[in-house]
N, C-alpha and C positions, 0 to 999 in steps of 0.2 A: 592096365591090362583090361579092365572092364570096358574102358572106352574103345579099345580095339575090337573087342567082341561086339560092342554096340554098332560100330561102323561096318563090320563084316555082316552082321544080321541085317542092317539097313540096306546094304548093297545087294544082298541076296533077295530081299523083299522087293526092291526096285526092279531087279533082273527078272523075278518071277512075274511081276506086274507087266513089265514090257513084253515079255514072251506071251503072256495071256492076251494082252491087247492086240499084238501082231497076229497071233494064231487065230483069234476069233474074227478079226477083220478079214483074214485070209479065207476063213470058212464062209463069211457073209458074202464075199466077192463071188464065191463059187455057188452060192445059193443055199447054204446051210445055216439055219438060225434056230435058236431055242435053248432051253436050259442044258440039254445033253451036250451041245457043242461048247457052251460056256464052261461047263465043268471039265470037259475033256481038254480044253485049252489051258486049264490051270495046272495040268500035270507037266512037270518040268521035262523038257526035251521031247519026250514021247508025244505030248499034246500037239506040239508044232509039227512033228513028223506025221502024226495021224491026219491032220487037216490038209497037209500038202499032198498026201496020197489019195485024198477023196476025189472022185470024178466030178467034174464041173457040171452043175445043173443048169447054169446060166451061161450065156455067151460072153465069156470074159477072155481077154487077150493075156498072153504070158507076160508082156511088158507091164501090164497093169498090176499083176501080182508081184512082179519084181520091184515095182515102184514102192511097195510097202516096206522093202528093206533098204531103200535109198537113204543116204545120209540125212537129208532134210527131214524126212518123215520120222526116222529113228531118233534123231536129236530132239525133235519136238516132243516125241512120245516119252523119251527118257526124262526130259525136264518136267514134263506134266506129271509123270508118275513119282518122280523124286519129291515134288511138292505135295502130292496127295498122300504118299507114304509118310512123309514128315508130319503132315497134319494129323493123319491117323495115329501116329505114335504119340503126338502131343496130347491127343484126346484119350487114347486107351491105356498108355503106360500109367498115368496117375490113377485110372480106374483099377488096374491090376494091382498097383501098390496099395490102394485103399482096401481092396478085397483081402490082400495078404495081411495087412495090419488088422483088419477086422477079425481075422482068425486068431490073431495073437492077443487082441485087447477085447475084453468083455463088453465094454461100452460101445466100441465101434462095431462089434459083432451084433449087438442089439440093434443099433441104428441101421446096419446093413440088412438085417432080417426084416426090420419094419419097412425099409425101402422096397425090398423085393415083394413083400406081401401087398403094400399099397400099389405097387406097379402092376402086379397081376390082377388086383381088384379093378383098376382103371382099364386095363386091357380087356378084361371080361366085359366091363360096362360099354366100352367103345365098340366092341364086336357085336354085342346085343343091339345097340342102337343102329349100327350099320345094317345089320340083318333085318331089323324091324322096318327100317326105312325102305329097303328093297321091296318089302311086302306091302308098303304103303302106310305104315303106322309111324306117326311122328308126333312130337310135342313133349311136354314136360313129364307126362305120365310114362312115356317110353323110357326116358332117362332114369326115372325113379325105380321103375321095375328092373331095369338093367343093373341097378346097384345091388340087387339081391343075388348073391353067388349061386350059380348053377340053375336055380329055379327061374331066374330072369330069362336065360337062354331057352330053357325048356318051354317056358310060357309062349314065346314067340315062334318056336318051332311048330307048336300045336295050333297057333292062331291062324285063322283063315286069311288069305291074301286080299288086300284091297286094290292091289295093282297087278296087272298082268306081267309076271316076271318068270323067266325060264329057270330051270334048275341050274343051268350054267351060270346065270346071273347071280343066283344065291351062293354058288360055290366060290364066286370071285371074292366074296367077303372073307373067305378063309385062305385066299391065295398067299403065297410066300411074300410077295412084295407088300401087300396090305398089312401083313403080320409084322414085317420089319418096320414099316412106316409107323404103325401103332406103338411098337416098342420104343422107337426113337422119340416120337412126340410125347407120349406119356412118361417116358423115362426122364426126359428133360424137365417136363412140368413137375413131376414128383420130386426130382432132385432140387429144383429151385424152391419148391414148397418146403422141403426139409431144411434147406440152407436158411430160409427165412424164419420158419416156425421154431426149429430146435433152439436157437439162441434166446428167442422170446420165452419159451417154456423154461429154459435154464435160468434166466433172470428171475422168473417168478419162483422157481424152485429155490434159488439162492436167497430170495427175500424171505421165504418161509423157513429157511434152514436155521436161522438164528445163530450164525457163526461170526465170530469177531475177527480172528486172525487166520483162519483156514478157508481155502476155496473148496467148495463141495466137489467131490468126484462123481457124484450121481446127478442125473438131470433133475430128479425130484427127491426131496428128503423123506426118510422113513417116518419121522415124527414132526410134521409141520407145526409151526407155532407163529404167533403174532409178536414175538419178542422184539424183532427188528423194528416193527412199526411203532411199538410202545416206546422203544429207545428214541426213535426219531421225534415223536411228539412230546415226550416227557423230559428227555435229557439233552436235547439240542434246540437251537432256534430255527428249526426246519420251517415252521409256519411263517416266520419272519423272512427267511430266505425265499420262500415260495411267493410271498406277497411282493417282495422287492423285484423278483424276476418277472412276475405277472404284470406289475405296474410298468416296468420298462418295456415289456413286450407290447402292451396295449398302446402306450404312447408311440412307440416305434411304428406300430401298424397303422394307427389312425393319422397321426401328424405326418409321418413320413410319406404315406400313400397320397395324402392330400397335396403336400408340397411337390412331390415328384410328378404327380398327375398334372398339376398346374403348369409346371415348367415344360413337361413333355408336350402339352397342348399348344403352348406358345411356339415351340420349335417345329411342331408338326403343321400348324395352321397359319403362322404369320411369317412374313418375309421382312427381314431387317438386316442392317449392316452387322457383320461379325457373326452371323448365324452359323456358317460353315466352320469358322475358326473356333467358335464356342463349342460346337459339337465335337470337333476334333480334340480340343483341349480336354473335354470331359472323357473322351475315349482314352486319351493318353493317361489321365489320372487313374483310370481303372487298372492300368498295367502295374501299378505299384502296390504291393501288399501293405496292409494296415500296420503291421508291426514295424515297418520302417519309420513310422512317425511316432513311436511310443515315447521317446524322450520329449518331442515337441508337445505331445498330448499331456504328458506329465507336467511340463512347465506351464502350459496354459491353464490346466486344472489348479495348479498350485497358485498362480497369480490371481485367478478369479475366485479362489476359495471353494473349489468344487471337489477337492480330494475327500474321499470318504462318503460321498453323496451318491447313492445308487442311481437315482433318476437322472443325474447329469450325464450318465453313460448314453442316454437316448441321443444326445447331441452328436456323439461319435458314430453311433449306429446309423442314424438317419443320414449324416454326412457321408459315411462310407458307402451307403447303399444307393446314393444318387446316380453315380455314373452308369452302372450296369442297368438299373431299373429304368432310368430316364430313356436310354436308347431302346429298351424293350417296349415301353409304353408308346414312345414316339413312333416306332415301327408299326405298331398296331393302329394307332390313330391315323397314320398316313394312308392306310388302306381304306379308311371310311371316305366315300366320295364327297368332294367339296360341293357337289350340287345340292346336298342336303343343307349345308350352311347358307348357300345362296337363296334357296327356296325359303328358308326360315327368315332370312333378312328381308325378302320381298314382302313377307307377311308381317313385318314390323318387329321381329325379334332382334335383340341386341346380342353382343358377343357372349355375355354372361349367361343369358337365357339359352343360347344355342349350346353352350358348353354343358349346362346343367340338364336341359330337357332332351337334347339330341345325342350329344357325344358320350356323356357318362353312361346312359342306359345301354348304348351299343358296345361300350368298352368294359362292361362288367366282367367278362372272362379274364382279361389280362389284369384288371385291377384286383380281382380276387386272388389270382396267382401271386401277384406282387405283394399284396397285403398278407397273405399266409406266409410267404417266404420271409417277410420282414418280422412277422410275429415269431417265427421259429428261431431267428438269429440269437437273441439273448439267452434262450434256454440252452444253446449248444456252446456258447462262447465262454472260455475260461481266461484267455490271455488278458483282455482288457480289464475285466473286473478284478482278476487276480493281481494285477499290477497297480490299479488306481484305487482299489478299496482296501488296501492293507494299511492305510494311514487313517488316523483319527480326523474327523472333521474339525474345522476351526472353531475354537470355543468349547470343545468337548470336555466334560468333567474328567478328573483323574481316574475315577473308577468306571469310566465308560467301557461297555462291552463291545469290542470291535467286531465280534461275530454277528451282531444284529444288522450290520450293513452289508453283509455278504449276499451274493446271489447264489442260486442253487448250484451252479457249476463250481463255484469256489468251495462251498460248504461240503458238497458231495465228494469232491476230489480229496478233501482232507481225510475222508473215511478209508481211502486206499493208499494215501501217500504219507500221512503223518501218524507215527506210532502212538501218539497221545489220543488220537481220534479213531484209530483203525477199527473198522467194522464193515466187513464185506457185505453182510446181509442188509445192513442199514443202507449201504450204497445202492444195492439192487432195489430195495423198497423205495428209495428216493427216485430212482430211475423210472420206476413204474408210474409214480405221480407226475414225473416230467412228461411222460407220454400221453397222459390223459387229455390235456387241453389241445395238444397238437393233433391227436387222433380225432377228437371231437370236431375240430375245424375241418380236417380233411374229409370227414364223413359228411359234414354239413354242406361243404362247398365242392364236393367231388365233381359234380356236373360242370361247374365252371372251370375247375382246375384242369381238366382234361383238355378243354378248349384253349385255356390260357397257356398251357405248356407248349402247344403248337402255334401259338400266336406270336406276333411281333418279330418273327424271324426273317420276314421278307424285307427287302430293301425299300425304304420309304422315300 
């Protein structure tokens, strides 16, 4: 029954939109434009009758007005508004549901209130900045003053003009279209910020809540403590897990990047038999997920005595990252003009010198992106270490502690999956430590990462 009501409501909205579009087009053809006729066209039935009875201001033929009701125009209009109304429902229905739930749930109500306050704050700041810009005031100082509620606007109302602007130009800052534009822009930015920031704050709150078997219902605990951190360092092998993961990540980053860069340079700069077939084979290998080879990996590790050795996982991580990253770096290197190579060879440089002194400095953005991506892999992966590090290494003593060979992903997962180790706050505390090296790398290389993300995508 609810679905039938939804369909009826949808059809009514589409019909109203079609009538609005047709009526307003009719008014425009006759020479009537503006907000008044937009609003009048929205009135069901009467709106259309109103514009049809208006006397024409422009020279328009009757056939041209009738054409607005032709099957071709109406069918296109109906399809267009059906799509627009559907998109509108997809966007606004979840928002309405969220508002309704926020009125029923105290946590959601708090989040919704915070969202509205932040949104109003940013709309005020954006309005002040636009108003000040119209008067000729720009720069960081304007943005900072605009952050002060009410006073920021009052300050620039009293401030003298640096630019000759009419009162009408200043009024445009407060126009309905500009206001709606600010709501949409800052609404989206604020929503994305809350979606990103709230889980991070919740993780920090959980880490300081010191809860073992319960998940906190509040974003921040009433009595924060370092109990979970003490548990990590005093009652578990967390430091060992951290070192195992960091060691694998560093090997993966340095050795993997060097090997892949060398191979990509060969494919990008040299011509040899089987080059195209080799690139195609590498591309095909990328289509197969790594878990398909778990049994084969286990057998190889068993035969070579690598089971239970964390650093041996680097072999799999580096091998698995070759196909995608090789194509990425090769695409970037192919964009570097070969004239540079030829000029260097004329000056007496060999292939190795060209690679080290010319190609590598130019390829820093893509190499940084690949290196950081490869560094991140071991911190996030549970499947391979969880499968290959659950066995004791060859020759281990009977009392060997198998937890010393785990990586962070395996150890932390035990805190939420195993009743013997269950500790949600310790899991959150460990997650914070996982984010430290990755965040540090991103902050240190953000300049190159932005370039690297956009690089290597063109055909080489």
